[in-house]
DRENLOKOL-930827 format. One record per residue (C-alpha): chain; residue number from 1; residue in three letters; x, y, z. Coordinates in nm, 2 decimals, always signed. Example, Ala and Ser with C-alpha at 12.3 -4.5 7.8 and 13.67 -1.06 7.14 Angstrom:
NODE   marfi   gukol   zalum       c1       c2       c3
NODE       A       1     Ala    +1.23    -0.45    +0.78
NODE       A       2     Ser    +1.37    -0.11    +0.71
REM end
This chain:
NODE   marfi   gukol   zalum       c1       c2       c3
NODE       A       1     Met    -1.02   +12.05   -15.46
NODE       A       2     Val    -0.99   +11.94   -15.82
NODE       A       3     Asn    -0.81   +12.19   -16.04
NODE       A       4     Arg    -1.09   +12.31   -16.28
NODE       A       5     Lys    -1.00   +12.45   -16.62
NODE       A       6     Glu    -1.23   +12.74   -16.71
NODE       A       7     Leu    -1.30   +12.80   -17.07
NODE       A       8     Asp    -1.38   +13.12   -17.26
NODE       A       9     Pro    -1.68   +13.03   -17.48
NODE       A      10     Glu    -1.59   +13.32   -17.71
NODE       A      11     Ser    -1.24   +13.19   -17.78
NODE       A      12     Ser    -1.34   +12.92   -18.02
NODE       A      13     Ala    -1.64   +12.71   -18.14
NODE       A      14     Gln    -1.48   +12.40   -17.97
NODE       A      15     Ala    -1.45   +12.59   -17.64
NODE       A      16     Ala    -1.81   +12.71   -17.67
NODE       A      17     Phe    -1.92   +12.34   -17.72
NODE       A      18     Gly    -1.72   +12.23   -17.41
NODE       A      19     Ala    -1.84   +12.51   -17.19
NODE       A      20     Arg    -2.20   +12.45   -17.28
NODE       A      21     Leu    -2.17   +12.08   -17.22
NODE       A      22     Arg    -2.03   +12.14   -16.88
NODE       A      23     Ser    -2.29   +12.40   -16.78
NODE       A      24     Thr    -2.58   +12.18   -16.91
NODE       A      25     Arg    -2.44   +11.88   -16.71
NODE       A      26     Glu    -2.39   +12.08   -16.39
NODE       A      27     Ala    -2.74   +12.23   -16.42
NODE       A      28     Arg    -2.87   +11.88   -16.38
NODE       A      29     Gly    -2.64   +11.82   -16.08
NODE       A      30     Trp    -2.45   +11.55   -16.27
NODE       A      31     Arg    -2.09   +11.47   -16.24
NODE       A      32     Gln    -1.89   +11.37   -16.55
NODE       A      33     Glu    -1.92   +11.01   -16.43
NODE       A      34     Asp    -2.31   +11.04   -16.43
NODE       A      35     Leu    -2.31   +11.18   -16.78
NODE       A      36     Ser    -2.07   +10.90   -16.88
NODE       A      37     Val    -2.33   +10.64   -16.78
NODE       A      38     His    -2.61   +10.81   -16.97
NODE       A      39     Met    -2.40   +10.87   -17.28
NODE       A      40     Gly    -2.21   +10.54   -17.29
NODE       A      41     Ile    -1.88   +10.74   -17.33
NODE       A      42     Ser    -1.59   +10.75   -17.09
NODE       A      43     Ser    -1.58   +11.03   -16.83
NODE       A      44     Gly    -1.22   +11.10   -16.94
NODE       A      45     His    -1.34   +11.16   -17.30
NODE       A      46     Ile    -1.62   +11.39   -17.17
NODE       A      47     Ser    -1.36   +11.58   -16.96
NODE       A      48     Gly    -1.15   +11.62   -17.27
NODE       A      49     Val    -1.44   +11.77   -17.46
NODE       A      50     Glu    -1.54   +12.00   -17.17
NODE       A      51     Thr    -1.19   +12.14   -17.15
NODE       A      52     Ala    -1.15   +12.16   -17.53
NODE       A      53     Arg    -0.87   +11.91   -17.53
NODE       A      54     Lys    -1.07   +11.67   -17.74
NODE       A      55     Met    -1.28   +11.76   -18.04
NODE       A      56     Pro    -1.64   +11.62   -18.01
NODE       A      57     Ser    -1.76   +11.38   -18.28
NODE       A      58     Leu    -2.10   +11.36   -18.44
NODE       A      59     His    -2.17   +11.04   -18.23
NODE       A      60     Phe    -2.07   +11.23   -17.92
NODE       A      61     Ala    -2.30   +11.52   -17.99
NODE       A      62     Lys    -2.60   +11.29   -18.06
NODE       A      63     Ala    -2.52   +11.09   -17.74
NODE       A      64     Ala    -2.52   +11.41   -17.54
NODE       A      65     Asp    -2.85   +11.51   -17.68
NODE       A      66     Gln    -3.01   +11.18   -17.59
NODE       A      67     Ala    -2.86   +11.19   -17.24
NODE       A      68     Leu    -2.95   +11.55   -17.17
NODE       A      69     Gly    -3.30   +11.54   -17.32
NODE       A      70     Leu    -3.22   +11.78   -17.61
NODE       A      71     Ala    -3.29   +11.54   -17.90
NODE       A      72     Gly    -3.56   +11.69   -18.13
NODE       A      73     Thr    -3.53   +12.04   -17.99
NODE       A      74     Val    -3.39   +12.35   -18.17
NODE       A      75     Ala    -3.09   +12.37   -17.94
NODE       A      76     Thr    -2.92   +12.03   -17.98
NODE       A      77     Phe    -2.55   +11.96   -17.95
NODE       A      78     Glu    -2.58   +11.79   -18.29
NODE       A      79     Arg    -2.68   +12.12   -18.45
NODE       A      80     Gln    -2.39   +12.30   -18.26
NODE       A      81     Trp    -2.15   +12.04   -18.38
NODE       A      82     Arg    -2.26   +12.07   -18.74
NODE       A      83     Glu    -2.23   +12.45   -18.72
NODE       A      84     Met    -1.88   +12.41   -18.57
NODE       A      85     Gln    -1.77   +12.17   -18.84
NODE       A      86     His    -1.88   +12.40   -19.13
NODE       A      87     Gly    -1.77   +12.72   -18.97
NODE       A      88     Ser    -1.86   +13.07   -19.09
NODE       A      89     Leu    -1.86   +12.97   -19.45
NODE       A      90     Leu    -2.17   +12.77   -19.39
NODE       A      91     Glu    -2.35   +12.98   -19.14
NODE       A      92     Gly    -2.72   +12.90   -19.15
NODE       A      93     Phe    -2.65   +12.57   -19.34
NODE       A      94     Pro    -2.78   +12.33   -19.06
NODE       A      95     Glu    -3.11   +12.52   -19.05
NODE       A      96     Tyr    -3.12   +12.51   -19.43
NODE       A      97     Val    -3.08   +12.14   -19.43
NODE       A      98     Ser    -3.37   +12.10   -19.19
NODE       A      99     Tyr    -3.59   +12.28   -19.44
NODE       A     100     Glu    -3.45   +12.09   -19.73
NODE       A     101     Gly    -3.55   +11.76   -19.57
NODE       A     102     Arg    -3.92   +11.85   -19.59
NODE       A     103     Ala    -3.93   +12.08   -19.90
NODE       A     104     Glu    -4.17   +11.99   -20.18
NODE       A     105     Glu    -3.94   +12.15   -20.45
NODE       A     106     Val    -3.56   +12.19   -20.44
NODE       A     107     Arg    -3.38   +12.41   -20.69
NODE       A     108     Leu    -3.00   +12.41   -20.69
NODE       A     109     Phe    -2.73   +12.60   -20.88
NODE       A     110     Glu    -2.36   +12.53   -20.84
NODE       A     111     Val    -2.03   +12.65   -20.98
NODE       A     112     Gly    -1.72   +12.43   -20.98
NODE       A     113     Leu    -1.85   +12.13   -20.78
NODE       A     114     Ile    -2.14   +11.89   -20.81
NODE       A     115     Pro    -2.39   +11.99   -20.54
NODE       A     116     Gly    -2.40   +11.78   -20.23
NODE       A     117     Pro    -2.74   +11.60   -20.29
NODE       A     118     Leu    -2.60   +11.46   -20.62
NODE       A     119     Gln    -2.25   +11.37   -20.50
NODE       A     120     Thr    -2.13   +11.01   -20.48
NODE       A     121     Arg    -1.97   +10.91   -20.16
NODE       A     122     Glu    -1.63   +10.88   -20.33
NODE       A     123     Tyr    -1.66   +11.23   -20.48
NODE       A     124     Ala    -1.75   +11.38   -20.15
NODE       A     125     Ala    -1.47   +11.19   -19.97
NODE       A     126     Ala    -1.22   +11.32   -20.23
NODE       A     127     Ile    -1.33   +11.68   -20.16
NODE       A     128     Glu    -1.29   +11.63   -19.78
NODE       A     129     Ala    -0.96   +11.46   -19.83
NODE       A     130     Gly    -0.84   +11.78   -20.00
NODE       A     131     His    -0.94   +11.98   -19.70
NODE       A     132     Val    -0.74   +11.74   -19.48
NODE       A     133     Arg    -0.43   +11.77   -19.70
NODE       A     134     Arg    -0.46   +12.15   -19.67
NODE       A     135     Gly    -0.48   +12.12   -19.30
NODE       A     136     Ala    -0.83   +12.28   -19.28
NODE       A     137     Ile    -0.99   +11.98   -19.09
NODE       A     138     Ala    -0.88   +11.66   -18.93
NODE       A     139     Ala    -0.93   +11.32   -19.10
NODE       A     140     Glu    -1.19   +11.21   -18.85
NODE       A     141     His    -1.40   +11.52   -18.92
NODE       A     142     Ala    -1.37   +11.46   -19.29
NODE       A     143     Ala    -1.53   +11.12   -19.25
NODE       A     144     Glu    -1.81   +11.27   -19.03
NODE       A     145     Arg    -1.88   +11.54   -19.30
NODE       A     146     Val    -1.92   +11.26   -19.56
NODE       A     147     Glu    -2.16   +11.08   -19.33
NODE       A     148     Phe    -2.35   +11.40   -19.27
NODE       A     149     Leu    -2.39   +11.43   -19.65
NODE       A     150     Ile    -2.52   +11.08   -19.68
NODE       A     151     Glu    -2.77   +11.15   -19.41
NODE       A     152     Arg    -2.87   +11.47   -19.60
NODE       A     153     Gln    -2.92   +11.27   -19.92
NODE       A     154     Ala    -3.13   +11.01   -19.74
NODE       A     155     Ala    -3.39   +11.28   -19.66
NODE       A     156     Phe    -3.46   +11.30   -20.04
NODE       A     157     Val    -3.59   +10.94   -20.04
NODE       A     158     Arg    -3.95   +10.99   -19.92
NODE       A     159     Asn    -4.30   +10.94   -20.05
NODE       A     160     Pro    -4.39   +11.15   -20.24
NODE       A     161     Pro    -4.03   +11.25   -20.34
NODE       A     162     Pro    -3.95   +11.62   -20.38
NODE       A     163     Leu    -3.92   +11.78   -20.72
NODE       A     164     Val    -3.54   +11.84   -20.76
NODE       A     165     Ile    -3.43   +12.09   -21.02
NODE       A     166     Val    -3.06   +12.13   -21.08
NODE       A     167     Val    -2.86   +12.36   -21.30
NODE       A     168     Leu    -2.48   +12.31   -21.31
NODE       A     169     Asp    -2.23   +12.55   -21.44
NODE       A     170     Glu    -2.02   +12.37   -21.70
NODE       A     171     Ser    -1.72   +12.39   -21.47
NODE       A     172     Cys    -1.89   +12.13   -21.24
NODE       A     173     Ile    -1.87   +11.86   -21.49
NODE       A     174     Arg    -1.52   +11.95   -21.63
NODE       A     175     Arg    -1.34   +11.99   -21.31
NODE       A     176     Thr    -1.19   +11.65   -21.21
NODE       A     177     Ile    -1.23   +11.56   -20.85
NODE       A     178     Gly    -1.07   +11.25   -20.71
NODE       A     179     Gly    -0.92   +11.13   -21.03
NODE       A     180     His    -1.06   +10.97   -21.35
NODE       A     181     Asp    -1.25   +10.68   -21.19
NODE       A     182     Val    -1.42   +10.89   -20.92
NODE       A     183     Met    -1.52   +11.15   -21.17
NODE       A     184     Asp    -1.65   +10.90   -21.42
NODE       A     185     Ala    -1.87   +10.74   -21.15
NODE       A     186     Gln    -1.99   +11.09   -21.05
NODE       A     187     Leu    -2.08   +11.18   -21.41
NODE       A     188     Cys    -2.26   +10.85   -21.44
NODE       A     189     Gln    -2.46   +10.93   -21.14
NODE       A     190     Leu    -2.56   +11.26   -21.29
NODE       A     191     Leu    -2.70   +11.08   -21.59
NODE       A     192     Glu    -2.89   +10.84   -21.37
NODE       A     193     Phe    -3.03   +11.14   -21.18
NODE       A     194     Ala    -3.16   +11.30   -21.50
NODE       A     195     Glu    -3.36   +10.98   -21.58
NODE       A     196     Gln    -3.57   +11.00   -21.26
NODE       A     197     Ser    -3.93   +11.12   -21.29
NODE       A     198     Asn    -3.90   +11.39   -21.02
NODE       A     199     Thr    -3.58   +11.55   -21.14
NODE       A     200     Ser    -3.46   +11.80   -21.39
NODE       A     201     Leu    -3.09   +11.85   -21.49
NODE       A     202     Gln    -2.94   +12.13   -21.70
NODE       A     203     Val    -2.59   +12.26   -21.77
NODE       A     204     Ala    -2.52   +12.63   -21.79
NODE       A     205     Pro    -2.25   +12.63   -22.06
NODE       A     206     Tyr    -1.95   +12.86   -22.07
NODE       A     207     Ala    -2.10   +13.01   -22.38
NODE       A     208     Met    -2.37   +13.18   -22.16
NODE       A     209     Gly    -2.10   +13.43   -22.06
NODE       A     210     Glu    -2.25   +13.73   -21.90
NODE       A     211     Leu    -2.61   +13.59   -21.92
NODE       A     212     Arg    -2.54   +13.36   -21.63
NODE       A     213     Pro    -2.72   +13.54   -21.34
NODE       A     214     Phe    -2.53   +13.37   -21.05
NODE       A     215     Asn    -2.16   +13.36   -20.97
NODE       A     216     Arg    -2.20   +13.15   -20.66
NODE       A     217     Ser    -2.41   +12.86   -20.54
NODE       A     218     Val    -2.78   +12.92   -20.49
NODE       A     219     Asn    -3.04   +12.69   -20.32
NODE       A     220     Leu    -3.41   +12.76   -20.33
NODE       A     221     Leu    -3.67   +12.55   -20.14
NODE       A     222     Thr    -4.04   +12.55   -20.19
NODE       A     223     Leu    -4.22   +12.44   -19.87
NODE       A     224     Ser    -4.56   +12.28   -19.83
NODE       A     225     Asp    -4.72   +12.61   -19.77
NODE       A     226     Arg    -4.57   +12.74   -20.10
NODE       A     227     Ser    -4.33   +12.97   -19.92
NODE       A     228     Val    -3.97   +12.98   -20.05
NODE       A     229     Val    -3.65   +12.97   -19.85
NODE       A     230     Ala    -3.32   +13.06   -20.01
NODE       A     231     Tyr    -2.97   +12.97   -19.91
NODE       A     232     Val    -2.68   +13.15   -20.08
NODE       A     233     Glu    -2.31   +13.09   -20.03
NODE       A     234     Ser    -2.02   +13.31   -20.11
NODE       A     235     Gln    -1.65   +13.22   -20.06
NODE       A     236     Thr    -1.67   +13.33   -19.70
NODE       A     237     Gln    -2.03   +13.34   -19.59
NODE       A     238     Gly    -2.36   +13.15   -19.61
NODE       A     239     Tyr    -2.70   +13.32   -19.58
NODE       A     240     Leu    -3.04   +13.17   -19.51
NODE       A     241     Glu    -3.31   +13.40   -19.63
NODE       A     242     Arg    -3.69   +13.37   -19.58
NODE       A     243     Asp    -3.80   +13.73   -19.65
NODE       A     244     Leu    -4.00   +13.74   -19.97
NODE       A     245     Ala    -3.85   +14.07   -20.09
NODE       A     246     Ser    -3.51   +13.91   -20.08
NODE       A     247     Val    -3.61   +13.57   -20.21
NODE       A     248     Arg    -3.82   +13.69   -20.51
NODE       A     249     Pro    -3.53   +13.83   -20.71
NODE       A     250     Leu    -3.34   +13.50   -20.67
NODE       A     251     Val    -3.64   +13.30   -20.79
NODE       A     252     Arg    -3.67   +13.52   -21.10
NODE       A     253     Ala    -3.30   +13.50   -21.18
NODE       A     254     Tyr    -3.32   +13.12   -21.14
NODE       A     255     His    -3.60   +13.11   -21.40
NODE       A     256     Gln    -3.38   +13.32   -21.63
NODE       A     257     Leu    -3.10   +13.08   -21.57
NODE       A     258     Gln    -3.31   +12.78   -21.68
NODE       A     259     Thr    -3.43   +12.96   -21.99
NODE       A     260     Ser    -3.07   +13.03   -22.11
NODE       A     261     Ala    -2.92   +12.69   -22.00
NODE       A     262     Leu    -2.90   +12.39   -22.22
NODE       A     263     Ser    -3.20   +12.17   -22.23
NODE       A     264     Gln    -3.19   +11.84   -22.04
NODE       A     265     Ala    -3.13   +11.64   -22.35
NODE       A     266     Glu    -2.84   +11.87   -22.46
NODE       A     267     Ser    -2.70   +11.87   -22.10
NODE       A     268     Val    -2.71   +11.49   -22.09
NODE       A     269     Ala    -2.53   +11.48   -22.43
NODE       A     270     Met    -2.26   +11.71   -22.30
NODE       A     271     Ile    -2.21   +11.51   -21.98
NODE       A     272     Ser    -2.18   +11.19   -22.19
NODE       A     273     Glu    -1.92   +11.36   -22.41
NODE       A     274     Val    -1.72   +11.47   -22.11
NODE       A     275     Arg    -1.73   +11.11   -21.98
NODE       A     276     Lys    -1.57   +10.99   -22.31
NODE       A     277     Gly    -1.31   +11.26   -22.28
NODE       A     278     Thr    -1.42   +11.45   -22.58
NODE       A     279     Pro    -1.43   +11.83   -22.59
REM end
């Protein structure tokens, strides 16, 4: 009898992925060789994922969904992979992204970093490279995260396009990510974003001081039925909120933020000055 390695799904997200893949495969009466044929991935690699010796990739997760008939459902391996990659910090984030891709209005506020939908590929890659250097993730996963971001951005290109309203804390445009050239291109992209007919861009200057209502990133989505979904991140957690009683104060605070922030013209002028290296 083949020596079978049993996994504790509670021990890690990777073990949970492998254990679920194995149980789903076995529920169909498939051997690893059978799943290999349907996925187009070697049985040895599948074995490595099932025993948590190999980390699954985004391509692997999508292939498993297609092979096992899970594509398009709420319980995909792709969703589990995305949750595994982002960890507890971004709990609820994959579900938020699914709403974002069909929202009519998107309102974003960010501190310290340009928000994902506005990032250039190079800026995003520089952020992930920092995670790799700190040992937080592997290089292959950094590349997959960047590709996930590009896929997320592609969902904004639709007809009609969503209204995208962004307020950036001043720290977002003054914190250099990836060096001068990468940051210059990123600031240039912000200026191009501000010129679009379906966008609004404002900077919340340091001078706002205590009037700035948020100290963490806030995302607000208005859906086609006019309901609002909120996603808020702290340093250690992410929260997806649909309850009106919880969302309404965030919407009100966002309006206050817009009132106190620089106008779009003033914001564009500040970004242009930062590009030139002036204070």
